[in-house]
C-alpha angles and dihedrals in degrees: 000000000000091000092052091051090048092052092049091051091049092050093050091049091051092051092049090048093052092049091049091049090052091051090047090051092050092049092049091049093049092046093047095047097032089227129116091200112050097154139014091261091062092066119339096188092043090050091055093049092046094051092049090052091047090054091052091047090053091053091047091051091055091044089055092052090046091052092048090051091049090051090052090052092050091048090053092051093045092051091054092046088053089060090048089053091052091052092048091051089052089051091050091053091052091050092051090048092050089055086070090077092149091066102031124076121230089251091057092049089049089052090052089051091053089051090051090050090053091050091051090051090050091051091052090049092052090050091056101039104043102106141156115206089339096311115121114229108185105035094086096261089114093051125099122268111231145149093238090116090068092064106094096198094059113093097178136006137185123186106193102171136006132166107210095188124194093323093058091222142083122199111210119203119186119198113190107204097178128012120231115265136207123236111259139183122187127209110201122227088252087082090069137061122222111248121242114286120196112160122161111276114247127134100172122113116201111227138183126221121191138167124221128182116230124172091346093306129105115237116197114208123193129182149123111312091237090050098044121045102137143342124222131182120220132181121246109164093187092073095087101226098322136102126229141180110257112245113265095019102090092121136028110007100026120201121197116199117211135187107246102177128088090302092055123183117244135215093270089058090055091047090052092050093049095045089050089071111090111244097021128105121193124186138169134192092212132089093264094227100105116118113256117225135182092241093091111115122235111265120203118209125224115239127218105075113119141198117212138196104227114198122193135174141179111276094002121125094194141351125209118219117204125188122212134168109262131201101224125086094240128055115258137183138207127195122213107201092191093063099022088236129145114202112202114200108202117224125247087230104081093208090059095063099079118136088244092058092044090051091052092048092051093048090049094049095075135002092223096066137057134190138212135185112234136173128233090282092053094251122138114238133167090220089081097050096089096048109121128216110214120220088222094050110040121183116291114291092004117130120223107227118181113223110240127190128224136183114269093222144354115304137191120181140157117231116202129189140164093283101041147299137276132190118223127198117195131174128223112284095029104151126237091244091054091052091049092051093050093050095044091048090069098030091117089061097044104029090229128116130193128219141159143101109219095009133028130244126189111203131181118241090221131063131229139036090310089063113096140187115182126172121194112185104212097182138348133180121255092256094048122114101182095106093048092049095057115113087207139344093225131025135172130197129244128249121232115271114212145140129222115210088339094309116119109245128218110247129211113171106301092343126094132185142178132192116195134151090268105031136033116174143138127207134188117204131194115289110284093355118162096175116129117223144170139205140168135243105214105174147311129096129112113279120202124194104220103163137058093249122068104232137108094263091061095045130081122209122200133180118217110191128210118272094199115130091248092059104035112090145073143219093324096054145278129301095244089067088076091068125106112291093010125124095260100040119134092262097044106041118350092169091054089047089056092053092050095047091050091052092046093049089049091050095049092046088049091051091050091048091050093049091045091049091049090050097046103035102031108026102032094041089046090051092052091046093049093049092049092048092047092050092050093048091047090051091049092048091047092052089055102040110021123088123247101235095198092050093043092048089053090047090050092051091047091047090049091051091047091049091050092046091047091049091052093046091048089048091052091045090053092048095058095071089047091053091050091050091049090053091049090053 
């Protein structure tokens, strides 16, 4: 019994010793590797979680290096663009200096031009030599490839960012809902007096009346003497049973061509051809069915008959009718009761100047007068109604006097526009044309232009809400009506309203832009254009992988356009045009050169700002975010997989004590049988 107990004690001690040795071995392994999980058997679930975290950490590590590389590329491009900006500023200074042509000699201006040429060469050189690991950055190779150049209504385009996705293409559709507008202020004609008009009085129109025989019928033709001298019939068998006025004979000696073969023209065809001539009236008492032939002899009319506008009124002994050249399309009339004079302003539309229309205008001008159309004998006849008075051939002895408009009283006003303000001082009687000339003379300083014939319109040169026309009337005489005739004292333009692929675009004058997660672009269309258009972006751009997963949401695409002199520019022109012999050189157009350089500087500064914004807000923030995420994932992975040295050290000490204790117990257990045997001996 004692031996059995001894063996059991020894076995237990051995088992405890083995367990303690295993714990000691694990603790030693964990302390030596620093890992809590050294094999799948240590913690299967923990191993899976740890490996997943390690994979994410690896992707984050590469994303961080990608972001740092992208930032280095952007810094390289920005540094080169900074040098381009310096050169452009130097060019602008030279242009401003060349504007002082009154103080600079031609040799000095030529020297400035040479310096500009050198700067343009330097800009082209920078565009070609700015590289990163052999990849050119500013020559346009990093810009997007698109069909925007095929749209005729686009004056300038910039595609800053586009995600092409799996299809590798974006179709862009632009719907212009409202075109951009200029600022405009109207001054009605009430602001001006009509100038004195005193043409010779004569209301008679000399007419001819002649009879010709066609197809056995007599055709009576009436018309202005200058329009109707004779009528002749000629054969033209290719007309296919119609009649026509021979080319070049619409006035004076009129020739009517008729079809004389088996498909002969008839009298009605000749009547239609004659009545198709403005100012002529042809009639016949016959049936109009007789066949027209070319055998009719030429008939010459006798001049001297006249049609007259006869004006009468209650209590009036006589009324004078004066003809002048008007500015409206229709004929109009005005009656002056003080002088018993009717002034007829002929219309700019020739068809509007018939005696019938003039009669109507006179009758409508004043209720106290009436008008009739009479012939030389004083008889009223409808045959004269369609006779037309030409603005280039007024009645005999009448003088064509153009109506001019003048201010009713002295006027001083300040005109302000987008570019500046000017004060104008005009005296009473200053004509509308004189005001227009004065305003347009300084339009480059104010940004406001003047136009109009019977009224005046001030219009901004620019488009959009930044465009301004403001009129401040400083003083005006008591009889003046300028202030009261203003449609407004201040007006602004309207920006273009459009959508791009259904997204409402921001408008600025004739320019529109959108910035979404997939597309960032700006376009400038023709002035006042309302034409819809579309184009496609088919590739290009610089794509940067900024996230641990390879998909479009974790990539950033950026377009870096060319800064060569042939590409830099805007609506006013391209930078190369500032070179020697070009359209905007210092000797050819220094003002145009100034406009181009301002647009180019704005575009380069905008490109630098866009790159800087991408670097600071996208790349640097992404770098911070990636580093924070990586640190958190590393901490999580460490908490799962790494060994706790304090805990493992304690475990090791405990295991060592247990091993030592087990060894001692086992030693004692092994000594008991020996002691028993020694007693037995």
